[in-house]
C-alpha positions as CSV (number, residue, x, y, z in Angstrom):
1,M,-6.6,-11.2,8.5
2,S,-5.3,-13.4,11.7
3,D,-7.4,-13.8,14.7
4,E,-4.8,-11.8,16.3
5,Y,-6.0,-8.4,13.8
6,D,-9.3,-9.3,13.3
7,D,-10.7,-6.4,14.9
8,D,-8.4,-3.4,14.1
9,A,-10.9,-0.7,13.6
10,E,-10.2,1.3,16.1
11,D,-6.6,1.5,15.7
12,V,-7.1,1.9,12.0
13,A,-9.4,5.0,13.2
14,A,-6.7,6.4,15.8
15,L,-4.0,6.0,12.4
16,D,-6.0,8.0,10.3
17,E,-6.9,10.7,13.0
18,A,-3.1,11.1,13.9
19,L,-2.2,11.1,9.7
20,A,-4.6,14.1,9.4
21,A,-4.2,16.0,13.1
22,F,-0.3,15.5,13.1
23,A,0.5,16.1,9.3
24,D,0.5,18.8,6.4
25,P,-2.0,16.6,3.7
26,E,0.3,18.2,1.3
27,E,3.4,16.4,2.6
28,C,2.1,13.4,4.4
29,M,0.3,10.3,3.2
30,Q,-2.8,9.5,4.3
31,L,-4.7,6.6,5.7
32,S,-5.4,4.7,2.0
33,E,-2.4,5.7,0.4
34,L,-0.2,4.4,3.9
35,D,-1.8,1.2,3.6
36,G,-0.8,0.2,0.1
37,F,2.8,2.0,0.7
38,L,3.1,-0.4,4.0
39,T,1.6,-3.7,1.8
40,G,4.0,-2.8,-0.8
41,L,7.0,-2.6,1.4
42,A,5.6,-6.1,3.7
43,L,5.8,-7.6,-0.1
44,S,9.2,-6.2,-0.8
45,P,12.0,-8.8,-1.7
46,E,14.3,-6.8,0.7
47,A,13.6,-5.3,4.3
48,A,14.1,-1.5,4.3
49,D,15.4,0.0,7.7
50,P,12.1,2.0,8.9
51,E,14.4,5.0,9.3
52,D,14.5,5.1,5.4
53,W,11.0,4.8,4.7
54,L,9.0,6.4,7.3
55,P,10.2,9.9,5.8
56,W,8.5,9.0,2.8
57,V,5.2,8.7,4.9
58,W,5.2,12.2,6.5
59,G,8.2,14.1,4.6
60,D,8.9,17.3,7.1
61,G,5.5,17.5,8.0
62,L,6.2,16.6,11.6
63,A,7.2,19.1,14.0
64,D,6.3,18.2,17.4
65,A,8.2,15.3,19.0
66,A,5.5,13.7,21.0
67,Q,2.9,13.9,18.3
68,A,5.4,12.3,16.0
69,E,6.4,9.6,18.3
70,R,2.7,8.9,18.4
71,L,2.5,8.8,14.7
72,R,5.4,6.7,14.1
73,G,4.4,3.8,16.9
74,L,0.8,3.7,15.0
75,V,2.6,3.9,11.5
76,L,4.5,0.7,13.0
77,D,1.9,-1.0,14.0
78,R,0.2,-0.8,10.9
79,Y,3.2,-2.1,9.1
80,R,3.7,-5.3,11.7
81,R,-0.1,-6.1,11.3
82,I,-0.1,-6.2,7.4
83,A,3.3,-8.5,7.1
84,A,2.4,-10.5,9.8
85,D,-1.3,-11.3,7.9
86,L,0.9,-11.9,4.8
87,D,2.7,-14.2,6.5
88,D,0.3,-16.1,8.0
89,G,-1.3,-16.4,4.7
90,F,-4.4,-14.2,5.7
91,G,-3.7,-12.0,2.7
92,I,-5.0,-8.4,2.9
93,D,-7.8,-6.2,3.6
94,P,-6.8,-2.9,1.9
95,L,-8.0,0.0,3.2
96,F,-9.4,1.9,0.1
97,W,-11.4,5.5,0.3
98,E,-15.4,5.4,-0.7
99,D,-17.2,8.0,-1.7
100,E,-20.7,8.9,-0.3
101,A,-22.6,6.3,-3.1
102,G,-19.8,3.8,-1.6
103,N,-18.1,3.4,-4.8
104,V,-14.6,2.5,-3.9
105,D,-11.4,4.5,-5.1
106,A,-8.3,2.2,-5.0
107,E,-6.3,5.1,-6.7
108,D,-4.5,6.3,-3.7
109,W,-3.8,3.0,-2.3
110,A,-2.0,1.5,-5.6
111,D,0.2,5.5,-5.9
112,G,1.3,4.2,-2.2
113,F,2.2,0.4,-3.3
114,M,4.2,1.9,-5.8
115,A,5.9,4.3,-3.9
116,A,7.1,1.1,-1.9
117,V,8.3,-0.2,-5.3
118,D,9.9,3.2,-5.7
119,L,11.7,3.2,-2.6
120,Q,13.7,-0.2,-3.2
121,P,13.5,-0.2,-7.4
122,E,16.5,-2.9,-8.0
123,A,14.9,-5.5,-5.5
124,W,11.7,-5.3,-7.6
125,L,13.3,-6.0,-10.9
126,P,13.0,-9.4,-11.0
127,I,9.0,-9.3,-10.9
128,L,9.2,-6.2,-13.5
129,E,11.7,-8.4,-16.3
130,D,9.5,-11.7,-15.8
131,S,6.9,-11.2,-18.8
132,S,4.4,-13.3,-17.0
133,A,4.8,-12.2,-13.2
134,R,4.4,-8.6,-14.0
135,L,1.7,-9.4,-15.3
136,H,0.5,-9.1,-11.1
137,L,0.9,-5.9,-10.9
138,V,-0.7,-4.9,-13.7
139,P,-4.4,-4.1,-11.6
140,I,-1.7,-1.6,-9.1
141,L,0.0,-0.2,-12.2
142,A,-3.2,0.7,-14.3
143,L,-4.7,2.7,-10.9
144,A,-1.0,4.2,-10.0
145,C,-0.4,7.8,-11.6
146,D,2.6,9.7,-12.2
147,E,3.9,12.7,-10.8
148,E,1.4,14.6,-13.0
149,G,-1.8,12.3,-12.4
150,A,-1.4,10.2,-15.7
151,P,-2.0,6.2,-15.1
152,L,1.3,4.6,-15.2
153,I,-0.2,2.0,-18.2
154,H,-3.1,2.2,-19.8
155,L,-5.7,0.0,-20.0
156,P,-8.7,0.0,-22.5
157,E,-12.0,1.9,-21.1
158,K,-13.8,-1.2,-20.6
159,D,-11.1,-3.1,-18.5
160,M,-10.4,0.0,-16.5
161,K,-14.2,0.0,-15.5
162,R,-13.9,-3.7,-14.3
163,L,-11.2,-2.8,-12.7
164,T,-12.0,-0.1,-10.4
165,D,-15.4,-1.7,-10.0
166,D,-13.8,-5.0,-8.7
167,A,-10.5,-3.1,-7.3
168,E,-11.8,-4.9,-3.4
169,T,-11.3,-8.6,-5.0
170,L,-8.5,-7.9,-7.7
171,I,-6.0,-5.9,-5.7
172,P,-6.1,-8.7,-2.8
173,K,-5.6,-11.4,-5.6
174,A,-3.0,-9.6,-7.1
175,V,-1.0,-9.5,-3.6
176,E,-1.7,-12.6,-3.4
177,E,0.1,-13.2,-6.8
178,I,2.9,-10.9,-6.2
179,Q,3.7,-12.4,-2.8
180,A,3.8,-16.6,-4.4
181,F,6.1,-15.0,-7.1
182,W,8.3,-13.6,-4.3
183,A,8.2,-16.9,-2.6
184,A,8.7,-19.0,-5.6
185,D,11.8,-16.9,-6.7
186,R,13.4,-17.5,-2.9
187,D,12.8,-21.6,-3.6
């Protein structure tokens, strides 16, 4: 991460608390899913207006205007931090859930990322239609699930084990490769 955002633990904790307190958990993305969503938005080849994507974050779950504005500010701050770190070449440090044993669960993050792709599917077509480039999405697609909870793509069990065990390395690498594809596509 960039020097400006080296220690954003307080901001992340405030965002996590706001997501939990101000919105219906059934309607609102929680921290890991939101982080993947914001990363997907920051990587997208086409900028999306926050007014178009903020409802994806909390649906109809916010009633209090002051609480909604606070959460809106925290979400936009996190988005700007992710985008700045990507623009500055620092990559990402994804926010994954961990269980009591310290095992990482990146599924919510991947679901959030794919929600960002779903927000602008036409913008993502170039990477999806390129047989080499779409491989960069495999770690994310394998962890993400459809509405029924089934993986978007199926990998052999040993590959899935490696992916879940090494998600903290493989997901940032996939993001780096996706970013490089979009940069080369622009050139």
